[in-house]
Each structure stands twice: as C-alpha cells, then as structure tokens.
C-alpha positions as CSV (number, residue, x, y, z in Angstrom):
1,M,154.6,70.7,87.9
2,N,153.9,72.5,91.2
3,K,154.0,75.9,89.4
4,I,151.4,74.6,86.8
5,F,149.1,73.3,89.6
6,T,149.4,76.5,91.6
7,G,148.7,78.6,88.5
8,L,145.6,76.6,87.7
9,I,144.3,77.0,91.2
10,L,144.9,80.7,91.0
11,I,143.1,81.0,87.6
12,F,140.1,79.1,88.9
13,S,140.0,81.2,92.1
14,I,140.0,84.4,90.1
15,I,137.2,83.1,87.8
16,F,134.9,81.9,90.5
17,S,135.5,85.0,92.7
18,C,134.6,87.4,89.9
19,K,130.9,86.4,89.7
20,K,128.6,89.0,88.2
21,E,126.6,90.9,90.9
22,D,123.1,89.5,91.2
23,E,120.9,92.0,89.4
24,S,117.6,90.5,90.5
25,Y,117.3,92.1,93.9
26,I,116.6,95.7,95.0
27,P,119.8,97.2,96.4
28,D,119.8,97.6,100.1
29,V,119.6,101.3,100.9
30,P,118.8,102.9,104.4
31,V,115.3,103.9,105.0
32,N,114.3,106.0,108.0
33,L,111.0,108.0,107.4
34,N,109.0,109.4,110.3
35,I,105.9,111.2,109.0
36,P,103.0,112.7,111.0
37,V,99.6,111.0,110.4
38,N,98.2,114.5,109.5
39,D,100.8,115.2,106.8
40,P,99.0,116.0,103.5
41,R,101.3,113.6,101.6
42,I,99.7,110.7,103.2
43,S,96.1,111.9,103.6
44,G,95.1,109.2,101.0
45,L,95.9,106.6,103.7
46,N,92.8,107.6,105.7
47,S,90.8,104.9,103.8
48,K,91.4,101.2,103.4
49,G,92.6,100.2,100.0
50,N,94.4,103.5,99.2
51,A,98.1,104.0,98.4
52,V,100.4,107.0,98.4
53,T,103.9,107.4,97.0
54,I,106.7,109.3,98.7
55,A,109.8,110.3,96.8
56,G,113.3,110.5,98.3
57,Y,113.3,107.3,100.3
58,G,114.2,103.7,99.5
59,Y,115.8,102.8,96.2
60,A,113.2,104.4,93.9
61,G,110.7,106.0,96.4
62,L,108.2,104.4,98.7
63,I,104.6,103.2,98.4
64,L,102.5,103.2,101.5
65,Y,99.3,101.3,101.4
66,R,96.5,100.8,103.9
67,R,95.4,97.2,103.6
68,A,91.8,95.8,104.0
69,D,92.7,94.8,107.5
70,D,93.6,98.5,108.3
71,V,97.4,97.8,108.5
72,I,99.7,100.2,106.7
73,V,102.5,98.5,104.7
74,A,105.4,100.0,102.8
75,Y,107.2,98.9,99.7
76,D,110.0,100.2,97.6
77,Q,108.6,101.7,94.4
78,C,111.2,100.0,92.4
79,S,110.0,97.0,90.2
80,T,111.7,93.7,91.0
81,V,111.8,93.1,87.2
82,N,115.3,94.4,86.2
83,P,115.7,96.5,89.3
84,F,118.9,98.2,88.2
85,Q,116.9,100.0,85.6
86,K,115.1,101.6,88.6
87,N,111.6,101.4,86.9
88,K,109.0,102.7,89.3
89,V,105.8,100.8,89.8
90,Q,102.7,103.0,89.4
91,V,99.5,102.6,91.4
92,L,96.5,101.4,89.3
93,A,93.0,100.8,90.7
94,G,92.7,99.1,94.0
95,S,95.6,97.2,95.4
96,I,97.4,96.7,92.1
97,V,100.6,98.5,90.9
98,E,102.2,98.2,87.5
99,D,105.7,98.3,86.1
100,K,104.9,100.2,82.8
101,V,108.1,99.1,81.2
102,S,107.8,95.4,81.6
103,G,104.0,95.1,82.1
104,A,104.5,93.3,85.4
105,L,101.8,93.7,88.1
106,F,102.1,93.4,91.9
107,N,99.5,93.2,94.7
108,L,99.9,95.7,97.5
109,E,98.1,93.5,100.0
110,D,101.3,91.5,100.3
111,G,103.7,92.7,97.6
112,S,103.4,89.5,95.7
113,P,103.8,89.4,91.9
114,A,100.4,89.3,90.1
115,K,101.5,89.1,86.5
116,A,104.6,87.9,84.6
117,P,107.3,88.7,84.1
118,A,107.4,89.5,87.8
119,V,108.5,86.5,89.9
120,R,109.8,88.3,93.0
121,P,107.6,90.4,95.4
122,L,108.2,94.1,95.9
123,R,110.8,95.0,98.6
124,R,108.9,95.5,101.9
125,Y,109.9,97.8,104.7
126,S,108.9,97.8,108.4
127,V,106.1,100.1,109.4
128,S,105.1,101.2,112.9
129,N,102.4,103.6,113.9
130,N,103.2,105.3,117.2
131,G,100.0,107.3,117.6
132,N,100.7,110.5,115.6
133,I,103.8,109.3,113.7
134,I,104.1,106.6,111.0
135,S,107.7,105.3,110.9
136,V,109.1,103.3,107.9
137,I,112.5,101.7,108.4
138,N,114.6,98.8,107.2
C-alpha cells in the first residue's frame, strides 16, 4: 500500500512540475543601450510624438518614443500577442503601433493595448537621459 501511495505522489509531482512555459510574456533579455542624443538613428526623437526603432536590442528590437510631456520611453518591439512568434509592432501615425499579424494596436504614451486581441501592454524598459547620452536598460 505504501508503494502505491508513494507512486501516486511521484506521478502527481511530475505532472504538476511539468507545466507548460507561460507563452504570454516577452522573454527577459538583457538590454543595455547607450546612444548619443545626436546619433542619426534617433534624430526623429527631436519632436514630441515621434518614435524610432532600433534593431539588435531587447527581444525583437526597441521602440523609443518622445511622449507629449517630453519624456522619452522605450518598449520592446515584440507584440505581446503570441510573443514567441516574435511579431514586431510597426509604428503607425501618432502614438499608435500595430502588430500586422494579429491586428492588435498599442498606445506608445503608456504601452497599453488599444485594440484586441492585445490584452497586455508592451514590455517597457527604463530610460535615462544623462545630458548627451540616452540610456535604455532593464
């Protein structure tokens, strides 16, 4: 009887420890970007409401956006709808970006979902502006 009981506990332990990885979140990857404010790749950030993309950082690239309050924010370019497909959001007019695969929309002012099927905000990174250098880290 003890062997059966021990066997059942072992089976349940294995079943519950083998949960499928949560596929609804952007994987955590290191981000450490330091870019001069006069770098041509970010010249679009000179005006409020503009966004630029930078490849090679984050999970699927970065989007830097200058909000209406003049603060620069950074998001991963990966859509939060099926993130393991690594679908990049594309900048539309104004503060809206779109996942062309799912049709989801996001607002760059705060990263929030603006149209279904998106339910989670874009992954946001920390930004600091130290005079001549903009730093994006996580």
